[in-house]
C-alpha positions as CSV (number, residue, x, y, z in Angstrom):
1,V,51.1,-2.5,79.8
2,S,48.3,-2.4,82.1
3,D,47.2,-3.3,85.7
4,C,50.5,-1.9,87.3
5,P,52.0,1.4,88.2
6,Y,53.7,3.7,85.7
7,P,52.7,2.5,82.3
8,Q,54.7,5.1,80.7
9,E,57.9,3.5,82.1
10,T,56.8,0.1,80.6
11,M,56.4,1.9,77.3
12,R,59.8,3.7,77.5
13,L,61.6,0.3,78.0
14,I,59.6,-1.1,75.1
15,H,60.6,1.8,72.7
16,Q,64.4,1.5,74.0
17,L,64.3,-2.4,73.2
18,R,62.9,-1.5,69.6
19,E,65.5,1.1,69.0
20,S,68.4,-1.2,70.5
21,Y,67.6,-4.7,69.2
22,Q,65.9,-6.8,66.5
23,T,62.3,-7.4,68.2
24,W,58.9,-8.6,67.2
25,F,55.6,-7.7,68.8
26,V,52.2,-8.9,68.6
27,R,48.8,-7.1,69.6
28,G,47.0,-8.7,72.7
29,N,43.7,-7.9,74.1
30,R,44.8,-5.2,76.4
31,E,46.3,-3.2,73.5
32,E,43.0,-3.6,71.7
33,I,41.4,-2.0,74.9
34,M,43.8,0.8,75.0
35,L,42.9,1.4,71.2
36,K,39.2,1.7,71.9
37,G,39.9,3.9,75.1
38,S,42.1,6.2,73.1
39,Q,39.1,6.9,70.7
40,G,36.8,8.0,73.7
41,D,34.2,5.5,73.0
42,V,34.7,3.3,76.1
43,K,32.9,4.1,79.4
44,W,34.9,2.4,82.1
45,N,33.2,0.6,84.9
46,C,34.0,0.8,88.7
47,H,36.4,-2.1,88.2
48,Q,38.3,-0.8,85.2
49,G,40.0,2.2,86.8
50,S,43.5,0.6,86.2
51,L,42.6,0.5,82.6
52,A,41.4,4.2,82.5
53,Y,44.6,4.9,84.3
54,T,46.8,3.1,81.8
55,C,44.8,4.9,78.8
56,D,45.5,8.3,80.4
57,N,49.0,7.7,80.8
58,L,49.8,6.5,77.1
59,T,51.0,8.9,74.5
60,Q,50.0,9.2,70.8
61,H,53.3,7.6,69.9
62,D,52.2,4.7,72.0
63,I,48.8,4.5,70.5
64,E,50.3,4.4,67.0
65,F,52.6,1.6,67.9
66,F,49.6,-0.6,69.0
67,Q,47.7,0.4,65.8
68,S,50.9,-1.1,63.7
69,L,51.0,-4.4,65.8
70,P,49.6,-7.6,64.1
71,M,47.5,-9.9,65.8
72,T,49.6,-12.9,64.6
73,Q,53.0,-13.2,62.8
74,V,55.7,-15.6,61.8
75,I,59.4,-14.7,62.7
76,E,62.0,-15.8,60.3
77,I,65.5,-15.7,61.2
78,E,68.2,-17.0,58.6
79,D,69.5,-20.4,59.1
80,Y,66.8,-21.2,61.8
81,P,63.2,-22.6,61.7
82,P,60.4,-20.3,61.6
83,V,58.4,-19.4,64.7
84,S,54.6,-18.1,64.9
85,V,53.4,-15.9,67.6
86,S,50.1,-14.8,68.7
87,H,48.7,-13.3,72.0
88,G,45.6,-15.9,72.0
89,D,44.9,-18.1,69.2
90,L,45.4,-17.6,65.6
91,H,42.2,-15.8,65.1
92,N,41.3,-14.1,68.6
93,S,43.5,-12.3,71.1
94,R,41.5,-13.6,73.9
95,G,41.8,-17.2,72.7
96,Q,42.6,-19.6,75.8
97,V,45.2,-22.0,74.4
98,R,45.8,-24.6,77.1
99,P,47.3,-27.9,77.0
100,G,44.7,-30.4,75.8
101,N,41.9,-28.1,75.2
102,D,39.9,-27.5,71.9
103,C,41.8,-24.2,71.5
104,M,45.1,-26.1,71.7
105,V,43.7,-29.1,69.3
106,K,42.7,-26.3,66.6
107,L,46.0,-24.5,66.9
108,L,48.1,-27.5,66.4
109,E,45.8,-28.2,63.3
110,E,46.3,-24.7,61.9
111,M,49.9,-23.8,62.8
112,K,52.4,-24.0,59.8
113,T,55.7,-23.9,62.1
114,T,57.0,-26.2,64.6
115,L,56.9,-23.8,67.3
116,H,54.2,-21.6,68.2
117,I,54.5,-18.8,71.0
118,C,51.1,-17.7,72.9
119,G,50.1,-15.8,75.8
120,H,46.9,-14.6,77.4
121,S,46.3,-16.9,80.1
122,H,49.5,-16.0,82.0
123,H,50.0,-19.6,82.7
124,P,53.3,-20.8,81.5
125,F,53.5,-24.4,79.8
126,I,55.5,-26.2,77.0
127,Y,53.3,-28.5,75.2
128,E,54.3,-31.1,72.6
129,A,52.1,-32.9,70.2
130,D,52.2,-34.1,66.5
131,H,56.1,-33.0,66.3
132,K,54.9,-29.5,67.3
133,I,55.6,-27.1,70.3
134,V,53.2,-24.6,71.7
135,L,54.9,-22.3,74.4
136,N,53.5,-19.8,76.8
137,P,56.3,-18.1,78.6
138,G,53.9,-16.8,81.5
139,S,53.8,-13.3,82.5
140,V,56.7,-11.1,83.3
141,G,54.6,-8.6,85.2
142,V,51.4,-10.4,86.5
143,P,52.2,-14.3,87.2
144,V,49.1,-16.2,88.1
145,S,50.7,-19.7,88.6
146,G,51.3,-19.4,92.3
147,F,55.0,-18.1,92.1
148,P,55.2,-14.5,92.9
149,Q,58.2,-14.1,90.4
150,A,58.7,-12.7,87.0
151,E,58.2,-15.3,84.4
152,M,59.7,-15.6,80.8
153,A,61.2,-18.1,78.5
154,V,64.4,-18.6,76.7
155,I,64.4,-20.6,73.2
156,E,67.5,-22.1,71.5
157,S,68.1,-24.0,68.5
158,D,70.7,-26.0,66.9
159,G,69.4,-24.7,63.4
160,Q,67.1,-27.8,63.1
161,C,64.7,-27.5,65.9
162,W,63.8,-25.3,68.9
163,K,64.3,-26.1,72.6
164,P,62.5,-23.7,74.9
165,S,62.8,-23.6,78.6
166,L,60.9,-21.5,81.3
167,L,62.4,-19.3,83.8
168,R,61.3,-17.5,87.1
169,L,63.3,-14.4,88.3
170,D,62.8,-12.8,91.8
171,Y,62.5,-9.0,91.7
172,D,61.5,-6.2,94.1
173,I,57.9,-6.9,94.6
174,E,57.2,-4.6,97.5
175,S,58.8,-1.6,95.4
176,T,56.3,-2.3,92.9
177,I,53.5,-2.3,95.5
178,R,54.7,0.8,97.0
179,E,54.2,2.4,93.4
180,F,50.7,1.7,93.4
181,Q,50.4,4.5,96.0
182,T,53.0,6.9,94.6
183,S,51.6,6.5,91.1
184,G,48.0,7.3,92.0
185,L,47.0,4.0,90.6
186,S,45.6,2.7,94.0
187,D,43.3,5.9,94.2
188,V,41.5,4.8,91.0
189,S,41.8,1.0,90.7
190,G,39.8,0.0,93.5
191,V,39.0,-3.8,94.1
192,W,40.9,-4.8,91.0
193,G,44.0,-3.0,92.2
194,R,43.8,-4.7,95.5
195,C,43.5,-8.2,93.6
196,I,46.4,-7.2,91.6
197,I,48.6,-6.4,94.7
198,A,47.6,-9.6,96.4
199,L,48.3,-11.4,93.2
200,L,52.1,-9.9,92.8
201,Q,52.7,-11.0,96.6
202,T,51.4,-14.5,96.3
203,G,51.2,-15.5,92.5
204,R,47.3,-16.1,93.3
205,H,44.8,-15.3,90.7
206,Y,42.9,-13.1,92.9
207,C,41.4,-11.2,89.9
208,E,39.8,-14.5,88.4
209,E,38.5,-15.7,91.9
210,C,37.0,-12.2,92.5
211,M,35.2,-12.1,89.0
212,K,33.9,-15.7,89.4
213,R,32.5,-15.0,93.0
214,I,30.9,-11.7,91.5
215,Q,29.1,-13.7,88.8
216,I,27.7,-16.1,91.5
217,L,26.7,-13.1,93.7
218,A,25.1,-11.4,90.9
219,K,23.0,-14.4,90.1
220,E,22.1,-14.7,93.7
221,T,21.0,-11.2,94.3
222,G,19.9,-10.0,90.8
223,R,22.3,-7.3,90.8
224,D,24.3,-6.2,87.8
225,P,27.9,-7.7,88.0
226,S,29.4,-4.2,87.7
227,D,27.7,-3.4,91.1
228,P,30.4,-1.9,93.5
229,V,28.8,-3.4,96.2
230,L,29.2,-7.0,94.7
231,W,33.0,-6.1,94.2
232,Q,33.5,-5.1,97.8
233,Q,31.6,-8.1,98.9
234,A,33.8,-10.5,96.7
235,A,37.0,-8.6,97.9
236,D,35.9,-9.0,101.8
237,E,35.3,-12.6,101.1
238,L,38.9,-13.0,99.6
239,G,40.5,-10.9,102.1
240,V,41.9,-8.4,99.7
């Protein structure tokens, strides 16, 4: 719901889906940030203008919806195996579940279903081990795996097991980028917004690269990582 223009349009589509179809949602780290922001106890840094913009464009109805979301849940559909879902891992919305890492090992030990769906990293994968499947469908809005397309997954079942597949779909990227200007997001998002635009055009994770470079510059100069000068220098080096 954040980083891109017109979050109110995203929320309108989500609420429309809720009304028209059987749906399931879990809370992610960005929803947690929006909940804190709605309470007025967040001081946005120079690189967090897009978060402030999103928070300003949410309604009380949206906030109450975020508050209602569980961090994890099990989806049970009659005649099909149950599926567990979380944004990060089972305990932390920021848990980085990746193929073969410690977080993945722990998830496989703890999950009670044969299929678990997670997100957060924006990197799509299908990982199978111990007769279990962990799926990350990628990101429909901010893909970072090198392909400038919307990412999603389709999951089919014969009633006994699940078979997921990953999809990438083309969309009008340039129209989205123009909306950064018309929505006013470009005016407040600064370097972060420029990184998002470059990411949308290329699928390259400019935001992560920028933050890593800023950490190095902060260590070299003794400046605080939130210093706008460091952000601009990192952006110049990356060409965004």
